[in-house]
C-alpha positions in Angstrom: -12.7 -18.0 45.0 -15.6 -17.5 43.4 -17.4 -19.9 41.2 -17.3 -20.0 37.7 -18.7 -17.2 35.6 -20.4 -17.7 32.7 -19.5 -15.2 29.8 -20.7 -15.0 26.2 -18.3 -13.1 24.1 -19.7 -10.2 21.8 -17.8 -10.0 18.6 -18.3 -6.3 18.0 -18.6 -3.8 17.2 -21.1 -2.8 20.0 -21.8 0.9 18.5 -22.0 0.7 14.6 -21.5 4.6 14.1 -17.8 3.9 12.7 -17.6 0.3 11.0 -21.0 0.9 9.3 -20.5 -1.8 6.6 -19.8 -4.9 8.6 -22.5 -6.9 6.9 -20.2 -7.1 3.6 -16.9 -7.5 5.1 -14.8 -10.5 5.0 -14.3 -11.0 9.1 -18.0 -11.6 9.0 -17.9 -14.3 6.8 -14.8 -16.0 8.4 -16.8 -16.2 11.8 -19.5 -17.9 9.7 -17.2 -20.2 8.3 -18.1 -19.4 4.8 -15.0 -17.6 3.7 -11.7 -18.8 4.7 -9.4 -18.4 1.7 -6.1 -17.0 1.1 -6.0 -14.3 -1.5 -4.5 -14.2 -4.9 -1.8 -11.4 -5.1 -1.7 -9.7 -8.5 1.5 -7.9 -9.9 3.5 -8.0 -13.4 7.0 -6.9 -12.2 8.7 -10.5 -12.3 10.3 -10.3 -15.5 11.3 -6.9 -15.0 13.6 -8.0 -12.2 14.6 -11.0 -13.8 16.0 -8.8 -16.5 17.8 -6.0 -14.3 19.5 -9.3 -12.6 20.7 -10.5 -16.0 21.5 -7.1 -17.1 22.1 -4.6 -14.3 20.6 -1.0 -15.2 23.5 1.4 -16.6 24.8 4.2 -14.3 23.5 6.8 -16.8 20.0 5.3 -16.6 20.0 5.1 -13.0 20.6 8.8 -12.7 17.7 9.4 -14.5 15.7 6.9 -12.3 17.2 9.1 -9.2 16.0 12.1 -10.8 12.3 10.5 -10.8 12.1 9.7 -7.3 12.0 6.2 -7.7 15.2 5.1 -7.0 14.1 3.8 -3.7 11.7 1.4 -5.5 14.8 -0.1 -7.7 16.8 -0.6 -4.7 14.4 -2.4 -2.8 14.2 -5.4 -5.4 11.5 -7.7 -5.5 10.6 -9.1 -2.2 8.7 -12.7 -1.9 5.1 -12.0 -1.1 3.5 -14.2 1.6 0.0 -14.3 0.9 -1.3 -15.4 4.1 0.3 -12.6 5.6 -1.4 -10.3 3.2 -4.5 -11.9 3.8 -4.4 -11.5 7.6 -3.8 -8.1 7.2 -6.8 -7.2 4.8 -8.9 -9.1 7.5 -8.1 -6.2 9.7 -8.3 -3.5 7.4 -11.7 -1.2 7.8 -12.5 0.5 4.5 -14.7 3.2 6.7 -11.5 4.4 8.7 -8.5 3.4 6.3 -6.9 1.7 9.1 -6.1 -1.8 10.2 -8.0 -2.8 13.3 -5.8 -4.6 16.2 -6.7 -5.7 19.4 -5.2 -2.3 21.3 -6.0 0.4 18.6 -5.7 1.3 15.1 -2.9 1.1 12.5 -2.2 2.1 9.1 0.1 2.7 6.3 1.2 6.4 6.0 3.0 9.0 3.6 5.6 8.6 6.5 5.8 4.7 5.8 6.0 5.2 2.1 8.4 7.8 2.0 10.8 6.4 4.8 10.8 2.7 3.5 11.1 3.4 -0.5 12.3 6.9 -0.8 8.9 7.5 -2.9 8.1 11.8 -2.8 5.3 12.6 -1.0 4.7 16.1 -2.1 3.5 17.7 -5.3 0.7 17.3 -7.9 -1.0 14.1 -8.1 -3.9 14.2 -10.9 -3.6 13.3 -14.5 -6.0 13.4 -17.4 -6.9 10.6 -19.3 -7.5 11.3 -23.0 -9.1 9.1 -25.4 -6.1 7.5 -27.8 -6.3 5.0 -30.7 -4.0 2.5 -30.7 -2.1 4.5 -33.4 -1.6 7.3 -31.0 -0.2 4.6 -28.4 2.1 3.5 -30.9 3.5 6.9 -31.7 4.1 7.5 -27.8 5.8 4.4 -27.1 8.2 4.8 -29.9 8.9 8.4 -28.9 9.0 7.9 -25.3 10.1 4.0 -25.1 11.8 3.7 -28.1 9.8 1.0 -29.6 6.5 0.7 -31.7 4.3 -2.4 -30.4 2.2 -4.1 -32.8 -1.4 -3.5 -32.8 -1.9 -7.2 -31.2 0.2 -6.1 -28.4 -2.6 -3.3 -27.2 -5.9 -4.4 -25.1 -7.3 -1.1 -25.4 -5.5 1.3 -23.2 -3.0 -1.4 -22.0 0.1 -2.6 -23.4 1.2 -6.5 -23.1 4.0 -7.1 -20.4 5.5 -9.3 -23.0 5.9 -6.7 -25.7 7.7 -4.4 -23.5 10.0 -7.5 -22.0 10.7 -8.8 -25.6 11.8 -5.0 -26.7 13.9 -4.8 -23.4 15.6 -8.1 -24.0 16.5 -6.9 -27.7 18.5 -4.0 -26.4 19.6 -5.2 -23.1 22.5 -2.6 -22.7 23.5 0.8 -23.8 26.4 1.4 -25.9 29.2 3.9 -24.9 28.0 6.4 -27.5 24.3 6.2 -26.6 22.6 9.6 -26.9 20.8 11.3 -23.6 17.6 10.5 -25.8 18.5 6.9 -26.0 19.0 7.1 -22.0 16.0 8.7 -21.3 13.9 6.1 -23.3 15.6 3.2 -21.3 14.8 5.1 -18.1 11.4 5.4 -19.0 10.9 2.0 -19.8 12.3 0.9 -16.3 10.2 3.6 -14.8 6.8 2.5 -16.7 7.5 -1.0 -15.8 8.0 -0.2 -12.0 5.4 2.2 -11.5 2.8 0.2 -13.3 3.8 -3.6 -12.3 4.6 -3.0 -8.9 3.9 0.4 -7.3 0.2 0.5 -9.1 -0.4 -3.0 -10.0 -4.0 -3.8 -10.8 -5.5 -7.4 -11.0 -4.8 -7.6 -14.8 -1.6 -9.6 -14.5 -0.3 -9.4 -18.0 -1.0 -5.9 -19.1 0.6 -2.4 -18.5 -1.8 0.6 -18.1 -0.9 3.1 -20.7 -2.0 6.1 -18.9 0.8 6.5 -16.9 3.2 6.7 -19.7 2.5 10.4 -21.0 3.7 11.7 -17.2 7.1 10.1 -18.0 7.7 12.3 -21.2 9.6 15.2 -19.3 12.2 13.2 -17.5 13.5 16.5 -15.7 9.8 16.9 -14.2 9.2 13.3 -13.0 10.7 13.9 -9.5 8.2 16.5 -8.7 5.1 14.4 -8.8 3.6 12.8 -5.5 4.3 9.4 -6.5 4.4 8.3 -2.8 0.6 9.5 -2.2 -0.7 8.1 -5.5 0.6 4.6 -4.7 -0.9 4.9 -1.1 -4.1 5.7 -2.5 -3.9 2.8 -5.3 -2.9 0.5 -2.3 -5.5 1.7 -0.3 -8.3 1.0 -3.1 -7.4 -2.4 -3.5 -7.4 -3.3 0.6 -11.0 -1.8 0.5 -11.9 -3.8 -2.4 -10.4 -6.9 -1.0 -11.8 -6.7 2.5 -15.3 -7.4 0.8 -16.2 -11.0 1.2 -16.8 -11.5 -2.4 -13.3 -10.8 -3.3 -10.4 -13.3 -4.2 -7.6 -11.2 -4.9 -5.5 -8.0 -4.3 -3.1 -5.6 -6.2 -1.5 -2.4 -5.6 1.9 -2.0 -4.0 2.1 -5.0 -2.2 5.4 -5.3 -1.1 4.9 -2.4 1.1 2.2 -4.5 3.1 4.9 -7.3 3.3 7.7 -4.8 4.3 5.3 -3.5 7.2 5.3 -7.0 8.9 9.4 -7.6 8.2 11.0 -5.5 10.8 14.2 -7.4 12.1 15.9 -8.4 8.9 19.2 -7.3 8.5 20.3 -4.1 6.3 22.1 -4.6 3.0 23.9 -1.7 1.3 26.3 -2.2 -1.8 29.4 -0.7 -2.3 29.5 1.9 -5.1 25.7 2.8 -5.1 23.8 5.3 -3.5 21.9 4.5 -0.3 18.9 2.9 -0.3 15.6 3.7 1.6 14.6 1.9 4.8 13.0 -1.0 2.9 16.3 -2.3 1.4 17.0 -3.9 4.9 14.1 -6.5 4.3 15.4 -7.5 0.9 15.3 -11.4 1.2 13.9 -14.4 -0.7 11.9 -15.6 1.8 8.4 -16.5 2.8 6.3 -17.5 6.0 3.6 -20.3 4.8 2.4 -20.7 8.3 1.3 -17.2 9.3 -1.0 -17.1 12.1 -4.2 -16.1 10.1 -6.4 -13.7 12.2 -3.8 -12.5 15.2 -1.4 -10.0 14.3 1.2 -7.8 16.4 1.9 -4.3 15.4 4.9 -1.7 16.4 3.2 1.5 17.4 6.2 3.8 16.8 8.2 2.2 14.1 10.5 4.6 13.2 12.4 6.7 15.8 14.2 9.9 15.5 17.9 8.6 15.3 16.5 6.4 12.2 14.7 9.5 10.8 18.3 11.2 10.9 20.2 8.2 9.5 18.1 7.6 6.1 18.9 9.5 3.2 17.5 12.9 2.7 15.1 11.7 -0.3 13.5 9.2 2.4 12.4 12.4 4.7 11.8 15.4 2.5 8.3 15.4 2.4 8.2 15.0 6.5 6.1 18.4 6.8 3.3 16.8 5.3 3.7 13.0 7.1 0.6 14.1 9.3 -1.7 15.7 6.7 -5.4 15.0 6.8 -6.6 14.9 3.6 -7.8 13.1 0.4 -5.2 11.2 -1.8 -5.6 10.7 -5.4 -5.1 8.1 -8.2 -6.7 9.0 -11.3 -10.3 8.3 -10.9 -9.9 6.8 -7.3 -10.1 9.2 -4.1 -8.9 7.8 -1.0 -8.2 9.4 2.2 -5.4 9.5 4.7 -6.5 9.9 8.2 -3.2 10.0 10.5 -5.4 11.4 13.6 -6.4 8.1 13.5 -3.0 6.4 14.4 -1.1 9.3 16.4 0.8 6.7 18.0 2.8 5.6 14.9 4.4 8.9 15.3 4.9 9.0 18.8 2.1 11.4 19.5 -1.0 11.2 22.1 -3.9 9.2 20.5 -7.3 10.7 21.0 -10.6 10.0 19.9 -10.7 10.9 16.3 -13.2 12.9 14.6 -14.9 11.4 11.3 -14.1 12.5 7.8 -17.1 13.0 5.7 -16.4 10.4 3.1 -18.2 7.8 1.0 -17.7 4.8 2.5 -18.7 2.9 -0.7 -16.0 5.0 -2.6 -13.8 1.6 -3.8 -16.9 0.5 -5.9 -16.0 3.4 -8.3 -13.9 2.8 -11.4 -12.7 4.2 -14.9 -14.8 2.3 -17.1 -17.2 4.0 -19.7 -15.2 7.4 -18.4 -12.7 8.2 -21.1 -11.5 11.5 -21.8 -11.9 12.2 -18.0 -10.2 15.4 -16.3 -9.8 14.1 -13.3 -8.8 17.3 -11.7 -12.4 18.6 -12.4 -14.1 15.6 -11.2 -12.4 15.6 -7.9 -12.8 19.5 -7.6 -14.7 19.1 -4.1 -11.7 17.0 -2.8 -8.4 18.6 -4.4 -8.8 21.8 -2.5 -7.6 19.5 0.6 -4.3 18.5 -1.1 -3.4 21.6 -2.6 -3.9 23.2 0.5 -2.4 20.3 2.5 -0.3 22.5 4.9 -3.3 23.4 6.6 -4.7 20.2 7.7 -1.6 18.7 9.4 -2.7 16.7 12.6 -1.0 17.8 15.7 -0.8 16.2 19.3 1.6 16.3 22.3 4.3 13.9 22.3 3.3 10.4 24.1 5.7 7.5 23.9 4.2 5.7 26.8 1.9 2.8 26.3 -1.7 3.3 26.7 -3.3 1.8 29.6 -6.6 -0.2 29.2 -8.7 2.2 30.8 -7.4 5.2 28.4 -10.6 6.9 27.0 -9.5 6.2 23.3 -9.0 2.6 24.1 -12.4 2.3 25.8 -13.9 4.0 22.9 -12.2 1.9 20.1 -13.5 -1.5 21.9 -16.9 -0.1 21.5 -16.6 0.2 17.8 -14.4 -2.6 16.5 -14.9 -6.2 16.0 -12.8 -7.9 18.6 -12.3 -11.5 17.0 -12.0 -12.4 13.9 -11.4 -16.2 13.4 -13.7 -18.7 14.8 -12.4 -21.0 17.5 -14.5 -23.6 16.5 -13.4 -23.7 13.1 -10.0 -25.2 12.7 -8.8 -26.3 9.5 -6.0 -28.7 9.8 -4.5 -29.0 6.4 -5.1 -25.5 4.9 -1.8 -24.0 4.0 -1.2 -20.5 5.9 -3.3 -21.3 8.9 -2.0 -21.9 12.2 -5.0 -24.1 13.9 -5.3 -22.8 17.2 -4.8 -19.1 16.2 -8.3 -18.1 16.5 -8.5 -20.1 20.1 -5.6 -18.1 21.3 -7.6 -14.8 20.2 -10.9 -15.4 21.6 -9.0 -16.4 25.0 -7.2 -13.2 25.0 -10.4 -11.3 24.5 -12.2 -13.3 27.4 -9.3 -12.6 29.7 -9.1 -8.6 28.8 -12.7 -8.3 29.2 -12.7 -10.4 32.8 -9.7 -8.1 34.1 -11.8 -5.0 33.0 -14.9 -6.1 35.3 -12.5 -7.2 38.1 -11.0 -3.7 37.9 
């Protein structure tokens, strides 16, 4: 047998044509030992779930939530968030491609995921206009749409205190048998507004709800026509991009979706007498892993079989025609991009080397501050035609359900443009919660073994 072969591991990327901003990515700092924190997770829906647990949402209100397209979020309840697991996903997120980079290729959260798992509609209009409104204006809107008038001190510019909405809903926890349809609609809007702002599109404020979403809920019969799924996904992409930077210590957005992606073997739960829930209801469990292996993750490349797709409720697959659309997605001021051609294996299709999408890699630095009264449809005129004509931008590829060989052209390309190792095997904090001490050593050993195997063959 040949003598020992000296081997020096190159962390990657070997080519910088794709991951152009690695110098600011948290993975670089993790290797250097200067960043090894667990991200703080932000959301403000806890009181909402406490409330509906004590006072279940009345059937007439649930009917309105069903019409809005948000019923799946309600049925999925409030999962416990594992900060270590979320952090390890963020460490693999590449904001240049909107994908997670794993050892054997890319993966991401797609429009298919958000519709199958939560039943959120992905087709439809996505943009809203943000008008300048005074506190008095917002008080009138709250009275008309939600049924109560908050005090001036309950506002912070264009946001409402969570405590104000919670106090109102506690004062009126149930509807009487003689409640009018207007009262039912107001109750439904309170629930939908809190789910949207506190969970689906949560920001880092933690105790305030952005009011810009509220006017969109005025017409309860039109709520279901919005693409809540693509807006929610754009918001999550935005926070994944921001939190992947080494100077960030928190993340927001629809974190339950990230959590559910990693929980695929918990028994399904259906409650008698209610419409069937989306696929994510099977992971409704109050538990958390505090010893998640940081830096090392596995991924199921085709999570949804044809049989599963046919078995879920119709509202969880009604937008399947655009699950593979390659186009920008919008969240008010934010423009992100949905790139299924990077992850065709998730759809059971052949993965080719993807082409680049001409997009600003610093897009996540943009925000709404100082830009009131903005018509975002005009602001995003450069990108909105892609979404408006989305059926023209559907990615196609031959069916291929076989695992990729190590010498597949895509994997050869991928290994040159990705970062192979995140954790430094020489840095093993023993007492840090959410960290398995030997995980980075295992990851490095696998990298060396795979590269040696390639050289021998």
